[in-house]
Steps between C-alpha positions, in 0.01 A plus 500: 500500500286547190290201391507376142137614453586854617803495280290398198250782567788746521640365173159541334490866613851559363417341164188722490728805520520572874866590542455569871424134544846416360649737754343279768667193354834680476468613861415146609792328325772766467710394800506134402580582134782722625629225727518251214679753280739590779585135564589449138682829441647572843478870417226716647479754215491238227247294702269800524523553123449134422195477731353812341560365151336174603187686607497685170533174302228339709265788427581490125431126478221478751244415235705185420508389864362150550303502825569134573792627709501782750595849380777510762663184364488643145637836617784338693599297194507818294706669774744212513547501122535876491765487775690228319496719187639793700770277647610394151507862376684654791843391604594517868644828629782464750558754773851587614600409852566861586136595430348207690302599806528265797151454649619358835631833624253553788330165540474316832665163542172306438429700188855435375447129556173508306661704227785242477253212477310676223828565314597135516157387378508756221848393396394133500185587299714677239700180452186313395381500143227747411219245483582356844537841652161614363325180611626543858414870510146448367433201728662614826528879486184579301313202650342381174369147483675246280219536243541877496879470461440250218268747323747791540795300374299311233597162644317194627417509871692172565802646319482809727470283812818313402674826404417663833621192691827474306558875511452502873765222526740693273440814706588305820817364340599847379441648845717229657775580249476876558491466879790260496704752297391775739605292806844441344558876466428572870 
């Protein structure tokens, strides 16, 4: 992991005109920016575009960056906002049942079970509101601290702590509801 001091030196080089230094930052943070965009958009192609646009915006406004926060936190906030903008612009595209590919075709029983569990969790996550879903994803899946989640979502750390706790409870309730419905169809 890059320290804040190393990050600041890199930012100084970029602001001095070293574009290769920005490529280092992009390389360092591209997968996490993509992950945030993907979690918001739930579409790989749009997430790639949103993450790329976020890096372009970050580069354009780098001279305005306040170094009291980490660059990564600032970038993730830009990525989140860019992804939200994409989501507002693009309406969901539905795929017909005839064109749907079933991924379970050659999976072993254990893999099928894991796949089913992931489907149930994904379905339950989709039932949560966007803010709760993002808080859980950043905290549990991306392993950010509460302070980092607070910075990304522009909220107070105590608010984030409560949101994560309540979202986890709502997720558990939603999973119970989904699994109960699933059990009734067996």
